[in-house]
PyMOL Python script that loads the backbone (N, CA, C, O; Angstrom):
from pymol import cmd

cmd.read_pdbstr("""\
ATOM      1  N   MET A   1     128.260  79.035 129.729  1.00  0.00           N
ATOM      2  CA  MET A   1     127.870  80.377 130.097  1.00  0.00           C
ATOM      3  C   MET A   1     128.302  81.345 128.997  1.00  0.00           C
ATOM      4  O   MET A   1     129.429  81.299 128.503  1.00  0.00           O
ATOM      5  N   ARG A   2     127.385  82.204 128.642  1.00  0.00           N
ATOM      6  CA  ARG A   2     127.702  83.137 127.573  1.00  0.00           C
ATOM      7  C   ARG A   2     128.566  84.285 128.090  1.00  0.00           C
ATOM      8  O   ARG A   2     128.495  84.687 129.251  1.00  0.00           O
ATOM      9  N   SER A   3     129.349  84.768 127.208  1.00  0.00           N
ATOM     10  CA  SER A   3     130.211  85.881 127.598  1.00  0.00           C
ATOM     11  C   SER A   3     129.391  87.172 127.674  1.00  0.00           C
ATOM     12  O   SER A   3     128.269  87.253 127.173  1.00  0.00           O
ATOM     13  N   ARG A   4     129.965  88.130 128.290  1.00  0.00           N
ATOM     14  CA  ARG A   4     129.302  89.432 128.434  1.00  0.00           C
ATOM     15  C   ARG A   4     129.032  90.050 127.069  1.00  0.00           C
ATOM     16  O   ARG A   4     127.970  90.637 126.861  1.00  0.00           O
ATOM     17  N   MET A   5     129.965  89.930 126.142  1.00  0.00           N
ATOM     18  CA  MET A   5     129.801  90.495 124.805  1.00  0.00           C
ATOM     19  C   MET A   5     128.630  89.839 124.071  1.00  0.00           C
ATOM     20  O   MET A   5     127.889  90.516 123.359  1.00  0.00           O
ATOM     21  N   GLN A   6     128.461  88.540 124.238  1.00  0.00           N
ATOM     22  CA  GLN A   6     127.346  87.851 123.585  1.00  0.00           C
ATOM     23  C   GLN A   6     126.009  88.340 124.138  1.00  0.00           C
ATOM     24  O   GLN A   6     125.052  88.506 123.382  1.00  0.00           O
ATOM     25  N   ARG A   7     125.936  88.567 125.425  1.00  0.00           N
ATOM     26  CA  ARG A   7     124.692  89.068 126.024  1.00  0.00           C
ATOM     27  C   ARG A   7     124.372  90.470 125.515  1.00  0.00           C
ATOM     28  O   ARG A   7     123.222  90.778 125.205  1.00  0.00           O
ATOM     29  N   ILE A   8     125.383  91.305 125.432  1.00  0.00           N
ATOM     30  CA  ILE A   8     125.178  92.669 124.932  1.00  0.00           C
ATOM     31  C   ILE A   8     124.737  92.634 123.475  1.00  0.00           C
ATOM     32  O   ILE A   8     123.816  93.352 123.084  1.00  0.00           O
ATOM     33  N   THR A   9     125.387  91.809 122.681  1.00  0.00           N
ATOM     34  CA  THR A   9     125.031  91.690 121.267  1.00  0.00           C
ATOM     35  C   THR A   9     123.598  91.198 121.104  1.00  0.00           C
ATOM     36  O   THR A   9     122.860  91.691 120.251  1.00  0.00           O
ATOM     37  N   THR A  10     123.211  90.239 121.913  1.00  0.00           N
ATOM     38  CA  THR A  10     121.846  89.710 121.854  1.00  0.00           C
ATOM     39  C   THR A  10     120.833  90.796 122.196  1.00  0.00           C
ATOM     40  O   THR A  10     119.798  90.906 121.538  1.00  0.00           O
ATOM     41  N   ARG A  11     121.114  91.581 123.194  1.00  0.00           N
ATOM     42  CA  ARG A  11     120.207  92.672 123.578  1.00  0.00           C
ATOM     43  C   ARG A  11     120.099  93.717 122.477  1.00  0.00           C
ATOM     44  O   ARG A  11     119.019  94.254 122.233  1.00  0.00           O
ATOM     45  N   MET A  12     121.196  94.002 121.822  1.00  0.00           N
ATOM     46  CA  MET A  12     121.190  95.018 120.773  1.00  0.00           C
ATOM     47  C   MET A  12     120.434  94.551 119.535  1.00  0.00           C
ATOM     48  O   MET A  12     119.916  95.379 118.786  1.00  0.00           O
ATOM     49  N   ARG A  13     120.362  93.273 119.310  1.00  0.00           N
ATOM     50  CA  ARG A  13     119.685  92.742 118.129  1.00  0.00           C
ATOM     51  C   ARG A  13     118.172  92.699 118.285  1.00  0.00           C
ATOM     52  O   ARG A  13     117.452  92.606 117.291  1.00  0.00           O
ATOM     53  N   ARG A  14     117.689  92.764 119.492  1.00  0.00           N
ATOM     54  CA  ARG A  14     116.251  92.713 119.712  1.00  0.00           C
ATOM     55  C   ARG A  14     115.576  93.873 118.996  1.00  0.00           C
ATOM     56  O   ARG A  14     116.120  94.973 118.908  1.00  0.00           O
ATOM     57  N   ASP A  15     114.396  93.605 118.495  1.00  0.00           N
ATOM     58  CA  ASP A  15     113.649  94.688 117.862  1.00  0.00           C
ATOM     59  C   ASP A  15     112.359  94.977 118.620  1.00  0.00           C
ATOM     60  O   ASP A  15     111.370  95.432 118.044  1.00  0.00           O
ATOM     61  N   ASP A  16     112.387  94.705 119.925  1.00  0.00           N
ATOM     62  CA  ASP A  16     111.243  95.055 120.763  1.00  0.00           C
ATOM     63  C   ASP A  16     111.017  96.558 120.662  1.00  0.00           C
ATOM     64  O   ASP A  16     111.954  97.343 120.810  1.00  0.00           O
ATOM     65  N   GLY A  17     109.806  96.947 120.415  1.00  0.00           N
ATOM     66  CA  GLY A  17     109.493  98.365 120.307  1.00  0.00           C
ATOM     67  C   GLY A  17     109.654  98.924 118.914  1.00  0.00           C
ATOM     68  O   GLY A  17     109.307 100.082 118.680  1.00  0.00           O
ATOM     69  N   ALA A  18     110.167  98.148 117.981  1.00  0.00           N
ATOM     70  CA  ALA A  18     110.337  98.654 116.619  1.00  0.00           C
ATOM     71  C   ALA A  18     108.991  98.960 115.985  1.00  0.00           C
ATOM     72  O   ALA A  18     108.844  99.966 115.291  1.00  0.00           O
ATOM     73  N   ALA A  19     108.010  98.101 116.217  1.00  0.00           N
ATOM     74  CA  ALA A  19     106.680  98.341 115.654  1.00  0.00           C
ATOM     75  C   ALA A  19     106.086  99.616 116.235  1.00  0.00           C
ATOM     76  O   ALA A  19     105.438 100.384 115.524  1.00  0.00           O
ATOM     77  N   THR A  20     106.307  99.843 117.519  1.00  0.00           N
ATOM     78  CA  THR A  20     105.797 101.053 118.150  1.00  0.00           C
ATOM     79  C   THR A  20     106.421 102.290 117.521  1.00  0.00           C
ATOM     80  O   THR A  20     105.729 103.280 117.284  1.00  0.00           O
ATOM     81  N   ALA A  21     107.698 102.245 117.254  1.00  0.00           N
ATOM     82  CA  ALA A  21     108.369 103.375 116.613  1.00  0.00           C
ATOM     83  C   ALA A  21     107.829 103.592 115.205  1.00  0.00           C
ATOM     84  O   ALA A  21     107.646 104.732 114.778  1.00  0.00           O
ATOM     85  N   GLU A  22     107.574 102.512 114.490  1.00  0.00           N
ATOM     86  CA  GLU A  22     107.024 102.640 113.141  1.00  0.00           C
ATOM     87  C   GLU A  22     105.624 103.244 113.183  1.00  0.00           C
ATOM     88  O   GLU A  22     105.282 104.082 112.348  1.00  0.00           O
ATOM     89  N   TYR A  23     104.815 102.823 114.151  1.00  0.00           N
ATOM     90  CA  TYR A  23     103.485 103.410 114.297  1.00  0.00           C
ATOM     91  C   TYR A  23     103.588 104.895 114.619  1.00  0.00           C
ATOM     92  O   TYR A  23     102.822 105.700 114.089  1.00  0.00           O
ATOM     93  N   ALA A  24     104.513 105.256 115.469  1.00  0.00           N
ATOM     94  CA  ALA A  24     104.678 106.663 115.836  1.00  0.00           C
ATOM     95  C   ALA A  24     105.058 107.499 114.621  1.00  0.00           C
ATOM     96  O   ALA A  24     104.541 108.602 114.445  1.00  0.00           O
ATOM     97  N   ILE A  25     105.942 106.995 113.793  1.00  0.00           N
ATOM     98  CA  ILE A  25     106.340 107.716 112.583  1.00  0.00           C
ATOM     99  C   ILE A  25     105.160 107.844 111.635  1.00  0.00           C
ATOM    100  O   ILE A  25     104.953 108.903 111.042  1.00  0.00           O
ATOM    101  N   THR A  26     104.384 106.775 111.487  1.00  0.00           N
ATOM    102  CA  THR A  26     103.215 106.808 110.612  1.00  0.00           C
ATOM    103  C   THR A  26     102.184 107.811 111.116  1.00  0.00           C
ATOM    104  O   THR A  26     101.599 108.557 110.331  1.00  0.00           O
ATOM    105  N   ILE A  27     101.966 107.827 112.418  1.00  0.00           N
ATOM    106  CA  ILE A  27     101.002 108.767 112.987  1.00  0.00           C
ATOM    107  C   ILE A  27     101.470 110.202 112.789  1.00  0.00           C
ATOM    108  O   ILE A  27     100.668 111.077 112.464  1.00  0.00           O
ATOM    109  N   MET A  28     102.755 110.449 112.981  1.00  0.00           N
ATOM    110  CA  MET A  28     103.280 111.803 112.774  1.00  0.00           C
ATOM    111  C   MET A  28     103.110 112.243 111.322  1.00  0.00           C
ATOM    112  O   MET A  28     102.773 113.397 111.059  1.00  0.00           O
ATOM    113  N   ALA A  29     103.340 111.333 110.385  1.00  0.00           N
ATOM    114  CA  ALA A  29     103.147 111.658 108.971  1.00  0.00           C
ATOM    115  C   ALA A  29     101.679 111.956 108.689  1.00  0.00           C
ATOM    116  O   ALA A  29     101.369 112.890 107.948  1.00  0.00           O
ATOM    117  N   ALA A  30     100.776 111.177 109.269  1.00  0.00           N
ATOM    118  CA  ALA A  30      99.343 111.400 109.066  1.00  0.00           C
ATOM    119  C   ALA A  30      98.903 112.739 109.652  1.00  0.00           C
ATOM    120  O   ALA A  30      98.095 113.446 109.049  1.00  0.00           O
ATOM    121  N   VAL A  31      99.427 113.086 110.811  1.00  0.00           N
ATOM    122  CA  VAL A  31      99.089 114.369 111.429  1.00  0.00           C
ATOM    123  C   VAL A  31      99.595 115.521 110.563  1.00  0.00           C
ATOM    124  O   VAL A  31      98.896 116.518 110.381  1.00  0.00           O
ATOM    125  N   GLY A  32     100.792 115.386 110.036  1.00  0.00           N
ATOM    126  CA  GLY A  32     101.325 116.413 109.145  1.00  0.00           C
ATOM    127  C   GLY A  32     100.487 116.573 107.893  1.00  0.00           C
ATOM    128  O   GLY A  32     100.222 117.692 107.454  1.00  0.00           O
ATOM    129  N   PHE A  33     100.069 115.458 107.319  1.00  0.00           N
ATOM    130  CA  PHE A  33      99.230 115.494 106.120  1.00  0.00           C
ATOM    131  C   PHE A  33      97.872 116.119 106.438  1.00  0.00           C
ATOM    132  O   PHE A  33      97.354 116.907 105.648  1.00  0.00           O
ATOM    133  N   ALA A  34      97.296 115.774 107.584  1.00  0.00           N
ATOM    134  CA  ALA A  34      96.014 116.354 107.988  1.00  0.00           C
ATOM    135  C   ALA A  34      96.145 117.863 108.181  1.00  0.00           C
ATOM    136  O   ALA A  34      95.255 118.620 107.794  1.00  0.00           O
ATOM    137  N   GLY A  35      97.240 118.294 108.772  1.00  0.00           N
ATOM    138  CA  GLY A  35      97.474 119.725 108.943  1.00  0.00           C
ATOM    139  C   GLY A  35      97.570 120.448 107.619  1.00  0.00           C
ATOM    140  O   GLY A  35      97.044 121.550 107.462  1.00  0.00           O
ATOM    141  N   LEU A  36      98.239 119.830 106.673  1.00  0.00           N
ATOM    142  CA  LEU A  36      98.342 120.414 105.335  1.00  0.00           C
ATOM    143  C   LEU A  36      96.970 120.521 104.686  1.00  0.00           C
ATOM    144  O   LEU A  36      96.656 121.531 104.055  1.00  0.00           O
ATOM    145  N   LEU A  37      96.150 119.483 104.837  1.00  0.00           N
ATOM    146  CA  LEU A  37      94.798 119.528 104.274  1.00  0.00           C
ATOM    147  C   LEU A  37      93.960 120.633 104.912  1.00  0.00           C
ATOM    148  O   LEU A  37      93.178 121.292 104.227  1.00  0.00           O
ATOM    149  N   VAL A  38      94.117 120.836 106.211  1.00  0.00           N
ATOM    150  CA  VAL A  38      93.373 121.901 106.887  1.00  0.00           C
ATOM    151  C   VAL A  38      93.769 123.257 106.318  1.00  0.00           C
ATOM    152  O   VAL A  38      92.909 124.100 106.065  1.00  0.00           O
ATOM    153  N   VAL A  39      95.047 123.467 106.119  1.00  0.00           N
ATOM    154  CA  VAL A  39      95.512 124.737 105.557  1.00  0.00           C
ATOM    155  C   VAL A  39      94.956 124.930 104.150  1.00  0.00           C
ATOM    156  O   VAL A  39      94.513 126.024 103.801  1.00  0.00           O
ATOM    157  N   ILE A  40      94.978 123.884 103.353  1.00  0.00           N
ATOM    158  CA  ILE A  40      94.464 123.976 101.984  1.00  0.00           C
ATOM    159  C   ILE A  40      92.959 124.233 101.991  1.00  0.00           C
ATOM    160  O   ILE A  40      92.465 125.054 101.219  1.00  0.00           O
ATOM    161  N   MET A  41      92.233 123.536 102.860  1.00  0.00           N
ATOM    162  CA  MET A  41      90.774 123.666 102.889  1.00  0.00           C
ATOM    163  C   MET A  41      90.319 125.033 103.388  1.00  0.00           C
ATOM    164  O   MET A  41      89.197 125.447 103.097  1.00  0.00           O
ATOM    165  N   ARG A  42      91.148 125.729 104.117  1.00  0.00           N
ATOM    166  CA  ARG A  42      90.777 127.058 104.619  1.00  0.00           C
ATOM    167  C   ARG A  42      90.890 128.141 103.550  1.00  0.00           C
ATOM    168  O   ARG A  42      90.365 129.239 103.736  1.00  0.00           O
ATOM    169  N   SER A  43      91.546 127.862 102.462  1.00  0.00           N
ATOM    170  CA  SER A  43      91.691 128.886 101.428  1.00  0.00           C
ATOM    171  C   SER A  43      90.351 129.101 100.732  1.00  0.00           C
ATOM    172  O   SER A  43      89.607 128.150 100.489  1.00  0.00           O
ATOM    173  N   SER A  44      90.054 130.342 100.416  1.00  0.00           N
ATOM    174  CA  SER A  44      88.762 130.673  99.814  1.00  0.00           C
ATOM    175  C   SER A  44      88.602 130.049  98.430  1.00  0.00           C
ATOM    176  O   SER A  44      87.491 129.695  98.035  1.00  0.00           O
ATOM    177  N   GLU A  45      89.703 129.911  97.692  1.00  0.00           N
ATOM    178  CA  GLU A  45      89.619 129.322  96.355  1.00  0.00           C
ATOM    179  C   GLU A  45      89.153 127.872  96.421  1.00  0.00           C
ATOM    180  O   GLU A  45      88.295 127.448  95.647  1.00  0.00           O
ATOM    181  N   VAL A  46      89.725 127.126  97.346  1.00  0.00           N
ATOM    182  CA  VAL A  46      89.360 125.715  97.480  1.00  0.00           C
ATOM    183  C   VAL A  46      87.928 125.592  97.982  1.00  0.00           C
ATOM    184  O   VAL A  46      87.186 124.727  97.516  1.00  0.00           O
ATOM    185  N   GLN A  47      87.532 126.432  98.913  1.00  0.00           N
ATOM    186  CA  GLN A  47      86.160 126.396  99.405  1.00  0.00           C
ATOM    187  C   GLN A  47      85.174 126.681  98.274  1.00  0.00           C
ATOM    188  O   GLN A  47      84.126 126.043  98.184  1.00  0.00           O
ATOM    189  N   GLN A  48      85.509 127.632  97.423  1.00  0.00           N
ATOM    190  CA  GLN A  48      84.634 127.968  96.298  1.00  0.00           C
ATOM    191  C   GLN A  48      84.547 126.809  95.312  1.00  0.00           C
ATOM    192  O   GLN A  48      83.464 126.498  94.815  1.00  0.00           O
ATOM    193  N   ILE A  49      85.661 126.178  95.029  1.00  0.00           N
ATOM    194  CA  ILE A  49      85.668 125.032  94.110  1.00  0.00           C
ATOM    195  C   ILE A  49      84.803 123.904  94.664  1.00  0.00           C
ATOM    196  O   ILE A  49      84.007 123.315  93.933  1.00  0.00           O
ATOM    197  N   LEU A  50      84.954 123.602  95.949  1.00  0.00           N
ATOM    198  CA  LEU A  50      84.163 122.535  96.558  1.00  0.00           C
ATOM    199  C   LEU A  50      82.678 122.886  96.601  1.00  0.00           C
ATOM    200  O   LEU A  50      81.829 122.026  96.369  1.00  0.00           O
ATOM    201  N   THR A  51      82.366 124.138  96.896  1.00  0.00           N
ATOM    202  CA  THR A  51      80.966 124.570  96.904  1.00  0.00           C
ATOM    203  C   THR A  51      80.351 124.422  95.524  1.00  0.00           C
ATOM    204  O   THR A  51      79.240 123.911  95.386  1.00  0.00           O
ATOM    205  N   ASP A  52      81.069 124.864  94.506  1.00  0.00           N
ATOM    206  CA  ASP A  52      80.576 124.723  93.131  1.00  0.00           C
ATOM    207  C   ASP A  52      80.410 123.260  92.749  1.00  0.00           C
ATOM    208  O   ASP A  52      79.442 122.896  92.082  1.00  0.00           O
ATOM    209  N   LEU A  53      81.333 122.436  93.162  1.00  0.00           N
ATOM    210  CA  LEU A  53      81.265 121.011  92.856  1.00  0.00           C
ATOM    211  C   LEU A  53      80.020 120.373  93.472  1.00  0.00           C
ATOM    212  O   LEU A  53      79.321 119.601  92.815  1.00  0.00           O
ATOM    213  N   VAL A  54      79.750 120.698  94.725  1.00  0.00           N
ATOM    214  CA  VAL A  54      78.571 120.146  95.400  1.00  0.00           C
ATOM    215  C   VAL A  54      77.291 120.679  94.761  1.00  0.00           C
ATOM    216  O   VAL A  54      76.345 119.922  94.543  1.00  0.00           O
ATOM    217  N   ARG A  55      77.256 121.965  94.464  1.00  0.00           N
ATOM    218  CA  ARG A  55      76.056 122.545  93.831  1.00  0.00           C
ATOM    219  C   ARG A  55      75.792 121.914  92.471  1.00  0.00           C
ATOM    220  O   ARG A  55      74.650 121.593  92.143  1.00  0.00           O
ATOM    221  N   ASN A  56      76.836 121.736  91.686  1.00  0.00           N
ATOM    222  CA  ASN A  56      76.663 121.111  90.370  1.00  0.00           C
ATOM    223  C   ASN A  56      76.195 119.667  90.510  1.00  0.00           C
ATOM    224  O   ASN A  56      75.358 119.206  89.733  1.00  0.00           O
ATOM    225  N   ALA A  57      76.722 118.965  91.482  1.00  0.00           N
ATOM    226  CA  ALA A  57      76.313 117.575  91.687  1.00  0.00           C
ATOM    227  C   ALA A  57      74.852 117.499  92.113  1.00  0.00           C
ATOM    228  O   ALA A  57      74.116 116.625  91.655  1.00  0.00           O
ATOM    229  N   LEU A  58      74.430 118.405  92.984  1.00  0.00           N
ATOM    230  CA  LEU A  58      73.030 118.413  93.417  1.00  0.00           C
ATOM    231  C   LEU A  58      72.100 118.850  92.293  1.00  0.00           C
ATOM    232  O   LEU A  58      71.001 118.312  92.159  1.00  0.00           O
ATOM    233  N   ALA A  59      72.521 119.808  91.493  1.00  0.00           N
ATOM    234  CA  ALA A  59      71.701 120.265  90.370  1.00  0.00           C
ATOM    235  C   ALA A  59      71.580 119.173  89.314  1.00  0.00           C
ATOM    236  O   ALA A  59      70.523 119.012  88.704  1.00  0.00           O
ATOM    237  N   PHE A  60      72.642 118.431  89.099  1.00  0.00           N
ATOM    238  CA  PHE A  60      72.640 117.347  88.112  1.00  0.00           C
ATOM    239  C   PHE A  60      71.731 116.217  88.567  1.00  0.00           C
ATOM    240  O   PHE A  60      71.026 115.619  87.754  1.00  0.00           O
ATOM    241  N   GLY A  61      71.743 115.926  89.844  1.00  0.00           N
ATOM    242  CA  GLY A  61      70.939 114.824  90.383  1.00  0.00           C
ATOM    243  C   GLY A  61      69.471 115.193  90.556  1.00  0.00           C
ATOM    244  O   GLY A  61      68.614 114.309  90.556  1.00  0.00           O
ATOM    245  N   GLY A  62      69.167 116.469  90.702  1.00  0.00           N
ATOM    246  CA  GLY A  62      67.805 116.890  91.008  1.00  0.00           C
ATOM    247  C   GLY A  62      67.112 117.332  89.801  1.00  0.00           C
ATOM    248  O   GLY A  62      65.947 117.725  89.866  1.00  0.00           O
TER     249      GLY A  62
END
""", "prot")
cmd.dss("prot")
cmd.show_as("cartoon", "prot")
cmd.util.cbc("prot")
cmd.orient("prot")
């Protein structure tokens, strides 16, 4: 029969749920990055650059 300390140690070593925590951290980082992109894309300078880029690409292709 295992001692109480061995059972506690065994439970503490388990990594059940570790993958879930890693996914949660990754999702939070992705949400933060998406939020940053939204803020950047709302600026008029970036919108103008992207508009010019698309217009030049269409003019070059047509």
